[in-house]
MIDO-998924 format. One line per field, with one value per residue (C-alpha): residue in one letter; chain; y, z, x. Coordinates in steps of 0.1 Angstrom, whole numbers. Example, Ala and Ser with C-alpha at 12.3 -4.5 7.8 and 13.67 -1.06 7.14 Angstrom:
aa = a, s;
ch = A, A;
c2 = -45, -11;
c3 = 78, 71;
c1 = 123, 137;
END
This chain:
aa = m, k, y, l, i, a, g, l, i, v, f, l, g, v, h, s, i, r, i, f, a, d, s, w, r, t, q, a, l, k, r, l, g, e, g, a, y, k, g, i, y, s, m, l, s, l, i, g, f, v, l, i, i, y, g, f, g, i, a, r, e, v, p, v, v, l, w, t, p, p, v, g, m, r, h, a, a, s, l, l, t, l, a, a, f, i, l, l, a, a, a, y, v, p, r, n, g, i, k, a, h, v, h, h, p, m, v, l, a, v, k, f, w, a, l, a, h, l, l, a, n, g, n, l, a, h, v, l, l, f, g, a, f, l, v, w, g, v, l, d, f, i, a, s, r, r, r, d, r, s, e, g, v, q, y, a, t, g, t, l, p, a, t, a, l, s, v, a, a, g, g, l, a, w, m, a, f, a, l, y, l, h, g, w, l, i, g, i, r, p, f, a;
ch = A, A, A, A, A, A, A, A, A, A, A, A, A, A, A, A, A, A, A, A, A, A, A, A, A, A, A, A, A, A, A, A, A, A, A, A, A, A, A, A, A, A, A, A, A, A, A, A, A, A, A, A, A, A, A, A, A, A, A, A, A, A, A, A, A, A, A, A, A, A, A, A, A, A, A, A, A, A, A, A, A, A, A, A, A, A, A, A, A, A, A, A, A, A, A, A, A, A, A, A, A, A, A, A, A, A, A, A, A, A, A, A, A, A, A, A, A, A, A, A, A, A, A, A, A, A, A, A, A, A, A, A, A, A, A, A, A, A, A, A, A, A, A, A, A, A, A, A, A, A, A, A, A, A, A, A, A, A, A, A, A, A, A, A, A, A, A, A, A, A, A, A, A, A, A, A, A, A, A, A, A, A, A, A, A, A, A, A, A, A, A, A;
c2 = 1191, 1200, 1202, 1168, 1152, 1168, 1157, 1121, 1121, 1134, 1114, 1081, 1086, 1088, 1058, 1038, 1038, 1004, 990, 1003, 1014, 994, 990, 1029, 1033, 1011, 1032, 1065, 1052, 1045, 1077, 1102, 1084, 1072, 1104, 1126, 1100, 1099, 1137, 1141, 1113, 1128, 1164, 1151, 1130, 1160, 1183, 1157, 1151, 1189, 1192, 1162, 1177, 1212, 1198, 1175, 1204, 1225, 1196, 1190, 1225, 1219, 1182, 1163, 1135, 1105, 1082, 1080, 1050, 1031, 1037, 1001, 1009, 1030, 999, 980, 1009, 1009, 972, 976, 1006, 985, 959, 985, 999, 965, 958, 991, 984, 949, 967, 979, 953, 927, 890, 891, 865, 890, 901, 865, 857, 887, 900, 936, 947, 984, 981, 959, 985, 1011, 989, 982, 1021, 1029, 1005, 1014, 1051, 1041, 1022, 1050, 1080, 1087, 1120, 1125, 1139, 1107, 1082, 1100, 1100, 1067, 1049, 1061, 1048, 1014, 1009, 1019, 995, 965, 972, 976, 945, 925, 940, 936, 900, 893, 909, 889, 858, 866, 876, 847, 869, 848, 864, 856, 833, 853, 850, 851, 882, 901, 894, 903, 935, 944, 937, 957, 987, 988, 985, 1012, 1035, 1028, 1038, 1071, 1080, 1070, 1086, 1117, 1124, 1118, 1146, 1169, 1165, 1157, 1173, 1141, 1122, 1087, 1077, 1110;
c3 = 1482, 1470, 1505, 1516, 1484, 1490, 1527, 1517, 1493, 1516, 1547, 1531, 1508, 1537, 1553, 1520, 1517, 1532, 1509, 1476, 1484, 1514, 1500, 1493, 1531, 1542, 1522, 1534, 1570, 1565, 1545, 1569, 1602, 1622, 1640, 1607, 1588, 1615, 1620, 1581, 1583, 1614, 1597, 1564, 1584, 1605, 1575, 1556, 1588, 1591, 1555, 1560, 1588, 1573, 1539, 1554, 1574, 1543, 1524, 1551, 1547, 1513, 1511, 1479, 1486, 1466, 1484, 1517, 1538, 1555, 1593, 1599, 1585, 1616, 1638, 1616, 1618, 1656, 1657, 1633, 1652, 1685, 1668, 1655, 1691, 1704, 1677, 1683, 1719, 1709, 1689, 1724, 1748, 1749, 1745, 1736, 1716, 1691, 1679, 1680, 1656, 1632, 1636, 1625, 1646, 1641, 1603, 1606, 1629, 1603, 1578, 1602, 1611, 1575, 1564, 1592, 1582, 1545, 1553, 1574, 1552, 1518, 1509, 1486, 1514, 1533, 1504, 1496, 1532, 1543, 1509, 1506, 1543, 1534, 1503, 1521, 1550, 1527, 1508, 1540, 1556, 1525, 1524, 1561, 1562, 1531, 1548, 1579, 1558, 1541, 1572, 1591, 1619, 1648, 1670, 1709, 1719, 1734, 1770, 1783, 1807, 1779, 1755, 1781, 1788, 1750, 1748, 1781, 1770, 1735, 1747, 1772, 1747, 1722, 1747, 1756, 1722, 1709, 1737, 1744, 1723, 1687, 1692, 1709, 1684, 1652, 1658, 1651, 1680, 1667, 1694, 1694;
c1 = 2236, 2271, 2285, 2269, 2283, 2318, 2317, 2308, 2336, 2364, 2351, 2344, 2373, 2397, 2380, 2383, 2422, 2424, 2397, 2412, 2448, 2462, 2498, 2498, 2488, 2516, 2541, 2526, 2529, 2567, 2573, 2554, 2556, 2525, 2519, 2520, 2499, 2472, 2471, 2465, 2440, 2421, 2421, 2407, 2381, 2372, 2368, 2346, 2325, 2319, 2309, 2286, 2268, 2266, 2255, 2229, 2215, 2211, 2197, 2170, 2158, 2143, 2137, 2135, 2110, 2117, 2092, 2072, 2082, 2053, 2051, 2061, 2096, 2102, 2098, 2122, 2146, 2144, 2153, 2182, 2197, 2194, 2215, 2238, 2244, 2250, 2275, 2292, 2296, 2310, 2338, 2351, 2343, 2373, 2367, 2330, 2314, 2300, 2333, 2346, 2319, 2316, 2351, 2344, 2314, 2319, 2317, 2287, 2272, 2275, 2258, 2229, 2227, 2227, 2202, 2178, 2179, 2173, 2143, 2128, 2135, 2127, 2142, 2172, 2196, 2190, 2194, 2227, 2240, 2228, 2232, 2269, 2276, 2259, 2279, 2310, 2302, 2296, 2329, 2349, 2335, 2344, 2378, 2384, 2374, 2395, 2425, 2419, 2421, 2452, 2470, 2457, 2441, 2427, 2401, 2399, 2371, 2342, 2332, 2296, 2302, 2318, 2290, 2265, 2282, 2283, 2245, 2237, 2260, 2246, 2211, 2215, 2234, 2204, 2177, 2196, 2201, 2166, 2148, 2169, 2201, 2187, 2161, 2186, 2214, 2195, 2162, 2141, 2126, 2123, 2095, 2077;
END
């Protein structure tokens, strides 16, 4: 469990700089330069990510069951992850209505993904992993919306074709992941 916790601290800590120390980030960017800052940020993120994967793998070998979720939670998790994939696609498709409305679809996708996995899993490693990401997502979404308001950020109006593309791309990615990639990468087949 220590590797999982260390990974979460490093990964989410780096990704929380704009939440808790935005002015420090601005000063560090000026002092180090964008390339060096992004290099350090990426290296720390990668170290945290590797620790999370390694620690979660170890923790899954000897699960500590906190509760057993009802089977129906798997269905709720499937719907939430579908929404998460659509939101993730919306983060990259320019001028879509989803991004025009929610402004930070990637962070919202993380929240949906984390909540989905909390609903469907009841062991300690899952609660630590997905609970940490859910708390981070809530805090980051609030901070991002507050920053947008203070900076007067305006988002482009969405178009129907771009919105449809976001929904289609997210839906197709969700199907590929749920039916094939989740089992191959994670070892758990959601629909098996």
